[in-house]
C-alpha positions as CSV (number, residue, x, y, z in Angstrom):
1,M,0.0,0.0,-0.1
2,S,1.4,3.3,-0.8
3,R,2.1,6.2,1.6
4,V,-1.2,7.9,1.0
5,C,-3.8,9.0,3.6
6,Q,-7.0,7.5,3.0
7,I,-9.1,10.3,4.5
8,T,-7.4,13.5,3.3
9,G,-5.4,12.2,0.2
10,K,-2.1,13.6,1.6
11,K,1.0,12.1,0.0
12,A,4.7,12.5,-0.3
13,L,6.2,16.0,-1.6
14,S,9.6,16.6,-2.9
15,G,11.8,19.3,-2.0
16,N,15.5,20.0,-1.2
17,N,18.1,19.2,1.7
18,V,20.0,22.5,1.9
19,S,23.4,22.1,3.6
20,H,25.3,24.8,5.6
21,S,27.4,25.3,2.3
22,N,23.9,25.9,0.5
23,I,24.4,22.7,-1.5
24,K,21.1,21.4,-2.5
25,T,20.0,17.6,-2.8
26,R,16.6,16.2,-3.6
27,R,14.5,14.8,-0.8
28,T,11.0,13.6,0.0
29,F,8.7,14.7,2.8
30,Q,6.4,11.9,3.9
31,P,3.0,12.4,5.7
32,N,2.5,11.5,9.2
33,L,0.8,8.2,8.7
34,H,-0.7,5.9,11.4
35,T,-2.6,2.5,10.9
36,K,-5.7,2.9,13.0
37,K,-8.7,1.0,13.8
38,F,-12.0,2.9,14.1
39,Y,-15.5,1.7,15.1
40,V,-18.3,3.0,12.8
41,P,-21.6,2.7,14.6
42,E,-23.5,3.3,11.3
43,L,-22.0,0.0,10.1
44,G,-21.6,-1.7,13.3
45,E,-18.1,-2.9,12.7
46,Y,-14.5,-1.7,12.7
47,V,-12.5,-0.4,9.8
48,I,-8.8,-0.1,9.5
49,L,-7.5,3.0,7.7
50,K,-4.1,4.4,7.1
51,V,-4.7,8.0,8.1
52,S,-2.4,11.1,8.7
53,A,-2.3,12.9,12.1
54,H,-4.4,15.7,10.5
55,A,-6.9,13.2,9.4
56,I,-7.1,11.9,12.8
57,R,-8.0,15.4,14.2
58,N,-10.8,15.6,11.7
59,I,-12.2,12.3,12.5
60,N,-12.4,13.4,16.3
61,K,-13.9,16.8,15.4
62,K,-16.7,15.4,12.7
63,G,-16.7,11.8,13.3
64,I,-15.7,9.0,11.4
65,W,-18.7,8.4,9.3
66,N,-18.9,11.9,8.0
67,C,-15.1,11.7,7.3
68,I,-15.4,8.5,5.2
69,V,-18.6,10.1,3.3
70,E,-16.4,13.2,2.3
71,A,-13.5,10.9,1.3
72,S,-15.5,8.8,-1.0
73,K,-17.3,12.1,-2.5
74,K,-13.7,13.5,-3.2
75,G,-12.6,10.1,-4.6
76,V,-9.9,9.7,-2.1
77,L,-11.3,6.3,-0.5
78,K,-12.7,3.8,-2.6
């Protein structure tokens, strides 16, 4: 499975490492992903999602069901 958040769609970005002597080399910025198990009362079962720390905050605020519905409308979660 790739390093993509299943709720927000966050994925790796590319940029530069810049040394003290200002030499630039390419690097990637990875999202802060966690594999979490969430209970969905509407389904009556648990779902396992790979989500970013930002998505966990959204789930705590809006609820897991609303986040799943929004992600499927955006096409991030299939």
